[in-house]
N, C-alpha and C positions, 0 to 999 in steps of 0.2 A: 505494498499496500502505500504510495505516494503524499507523503502532507507537506503541503503549501506552509511556511508558518511565517507572519508578518510580527516586528518589535516597533513599536513607537512609542516606548512609553515614557522618553526624556527628552537628550538630543541625538540618539541614533537612531537612522533606518536600517533599517536589517529587515531583509530576505532572505529565507532558506529552504531547501529542500531534504526532508528528512524520509529514509525509506524505512518502512515498519518498525520505526522507533527508535532505532538504533543506529542505521549507517547514517551518516549525512557526504550528502551529495555536492550540498555549495550551501556556501552560509556564509552570505555579503553585506558587510558591515559598510554602514558611510555615516559619519558623521563631523557635525559641523562644531564641533569644539574650541577650531583654532577661534570662533566666529564672539566665542563667547568670553574667552581669556579676557579683554580687556575688561571687562565688566565683574571679573570675577567670581562668578557663576555663570548656569544655565538663564539662561532671557527666555521664557516657553514663548514669547510669540514670534522670536528668531529660530527658534527650533521646531517650529510647528511649519514655519515658513520654507525652511529649508527642506524639511520632510515633503511637504507637499510638492515640492519642484522636483525632485527624486528618485519618491515610491515607486515610477514605475520603470524609472531606468535601474535602481535595485533592482526591481524583479524579473526584467529583463537580463540581468544579467547573472541572475540563479539561477534560469534557467537555460540559459548557453550553457555556466558551467556545471550543471547536474544532467545537460544532455537529455534536454525531455521539453516538450512540449505541452503546453496549457491544457490539451485536452487529456494528458498522461496524469492529471493530479485528480488525488481520490479526494479528498480534501483542503477545507480552509481553515489556519487554526492562527488567533488573533489575539495581542497582548488586550485585553480588557481592562485592566487595573490591576495596582493603585500607577496612579503616574499624573503626566502633566494632560491637562485636560485636553488641549489643542490640538497636543501631538498623539493622543489617545484617538481623538476622532477622526484624524487620517488615516490614522491605516485602519481602525474599524470601516470607516467609509470604503478603504481600498476594500478589505476584504468580501463586505457584503456587495461589491459589485462584480468580486470574481465569483464568488462563490454562486450568485444568482446568475452571472451571465454561460458560468459553466455547468450550472446545473448540479454542485457537487453540498453535500454538506458546511457548515460555516460551526465554530466551535471557537467561545471564548474562552481564555487563558488568561489564570491568575499571574501576576507577572514573578510574584516571590518561588510561587510553585516552580515557575519555569524555572527558575536559578536553581532550586534544590533538584530539577532534574535530569539538569547540566551535567551531574556527576554519572548520570546515566549513561551518558553518552560516550563514555569515557573507556567502554569495553569491563568496564567492573563489575563484578558478580557482587551487587549490593544487595543483601537482605531486609526485609523490613518486620518489623518496624526499627525507628530510628529518630534521632534527637536529629533538627536541622537546626543550623546557626546561617543567617543570611544577613550579610554585612555590607552596606554598598553606600553610594554617596546621599538616599534617599529614605536608605531602612538599614536597624538594628531592629534583628527580631528572632526569636526559639519557636521550632513547632516541634513536635512529637507527631512523627510521620507513620498512623498506622499500616497505608496504601496509599497508590495515587486516588486523589481524589476523597480522601478520609483525612483531615491534615489537624491538626487542632493548634492555634496558637498558643504559646505559654507564656510570653513575656515580649515588651519590645521600649522601644526608646521612650522617653516620656518626652522628650524635649529635640534635640541635635541626633540627628542621626551619625551612626561613628563615622564615615567621610566626611559628610559634611561638618564634624569637631576637625579631620585631618586638615581639611581648607581652611578652617577660618584660622587655623593655628599658625599654618601658613602665609596668610593674609597679614595676621600681627606683628610675623617675623618678616615681611616683606618680603616673601618668595614664590611669588606668584603662585596663578592656577593651571590645572588642581595642584590640589597640595596634595595628596596622599602618595605619588614619585617622587616626590621632593621630600617632604617629610622623610620617608625612609632613606632616600641616599645619603640626606644629611646626619640621620640616626646611625648609621654604618659608622660613622668618625664620632662619634659622640659617645661621654660616656653615662649612663642613664641613672645610677646610683651619685653624679652630684647635686641633683634638685629634686626635690622630696615631693611627685603631685599627688593626686588624688582621685577618686570619681566619686561624685556625690553617692548617697546611699539612695533606697530608693523602697517608697513602703510593702509592696510584692517582693518579694524575693530576686523575681526573676527579670524584672522591668531592666533598664538601663538608664542611665542617664548620664552625658556628657558635654552638656552647658556648664554645670559648675568647674570641671577642669578645663574648661575653654577660658573661665574666665580666670584661672588659678594663674596660667600663659601668662593673659592679658597682664595682672598685676606686677609678676615677675619681670616684665619688660618695661612697663609703667616710664614709657618716654628714652628711655636709654637708649645710649649706643652702643647695640651691642658686637662684640666682637664676632670672625666664623664659627671659631671654637664655642662660646656661649651659647649661638643659634644651635649648634652639633647638639651640646651636651640637653639646652631644653626640648627638642627636636627627639634626642636619645630618651629625656623619664617620661616625654609624655606620651610616644608611642608603647613605653615598657607597660605602661600602665594602665592605657587602655588596651590593651593583650593581657592581659593579667586580668583584666577586668572579664575580659571577652570569654578567659580559658575558666576564671572559676562557675560564671553562671551558666557555662553551659556544664561542667562537672554536677552542679548542683539539680539542674534538669535531669541530668542521665541518672543522678542517684533517686531522683522525685519518680521517676517513669520506670525507672530497673528497668533501663536498655544499655549496651555497651558499645552500641553505633554510633557515630555521630559525623554528620555531612556537611558541610562546610558550602558557601556558595556567596555571588557578588564582586564586586571591584576590589572592595577593602580585602577579597580572600587571594589576593595575589601577592598579599604582603609576603616576602619573605621569610622577615622577622615571626610573623605571625605565621606561618605556617609552619619554621624551624619548633615555635616554642609549642603548637599543639602536636606534631609529630614524635618532640621529647616524650611526649604525655605515653606513648604507646614502649616507650624504655621501661616504665616504671609501674606502667598500668596495666590493665587487662582490656583496652580497648580498642576498638576497628575504629581509624577514622581517614578521610575521606573527603579531597577535595578535586572539584574539577581542572580540566588543564588550562592554563592561562588566557588562551586566547577563550573560553568559556566563562570566564571569570565575569569580563564584561556584559552588557547588554546585549544580545543575539538573540537572532528567530530559529535557530537549530531547537536550542531549549522550549521553544515554542512547539515547534512543531514534533517533536519531541513526546514531549508531554502531551498534547493535543489527539496524538495514537493513543497513547494508554488509554487516553478519558475517554476518546472515541470506541473504544473495546467494549468499554463497560456500560456504556448507553448514554454519556453526556452527550447533548449538541444543543447550537442554540439555530434559533432564526432572525429572521431581517429586521425583529424588532432589539438585538443585541446592542445593548447600551454601555458606558461605563461602569465598572463594576467597582467596587471599595476591597479591603483587605478580607473583609469577613463575607 
């Protein structure tokens, strides 16, 4: 079965074709990142306009790479939320037009659940149930995954998402955008023990809060003219505490739900220090931890198409009334 996936939840425009939920035949991604850099974050109007301009060309390229024609497509799967409203509307509208013109089923996909599924496109044999931690620029959430389509949210950020905190700290340090890769690069040469930061406690133990540590970084800078080495130490200290918080809450969730498998996804899952610290847990604890390939950490349509196949097999389907959906 050939599934055409569409992902336009933020600043990427992606179309992919996946066979039988496993084999990626194409996964084309066009990003408008360079148009957002000078603003220090994604501008929704710019993102949706670029997606409107590029989605047809991206779809044509995906079909070309997969060596297929539109008539070969059996299902259209599209991200229906959460995400930027204008961006989601571009993808959903395009998906509806394809579904109607081809006479094939349409299926709306949750963006965060698709990030979880990115791991199943890596040829890994992951048994369910499992815990899932999604960390990105817009989301930081813990899920209990009983099966595809049976996913329970256990905790989420109450303010800044993890990736958003990285971006804001980079802005405080005058490093540029996006902040994640820059902070990671600086942190490699810094000493995370030089400065004591901490993340705010939350009433619900599996929720997250990153606005406090961002403010602590701001106060530590407080108008100073920092040396490169001082910036490195701040970056390292900030990154270390954030990663330790992600690990601590993930382990607690696994203990509560009595599972030994953890699946990670989202843009921050590409962070090498995060991967290193999570994999170190395997050496001391009886755990199985899974990361998607780096290319599938970022927003992409292959994960949407793959999950679409699995849900369609279980009887899930949408119609032309499909609209933007929320997290739940």
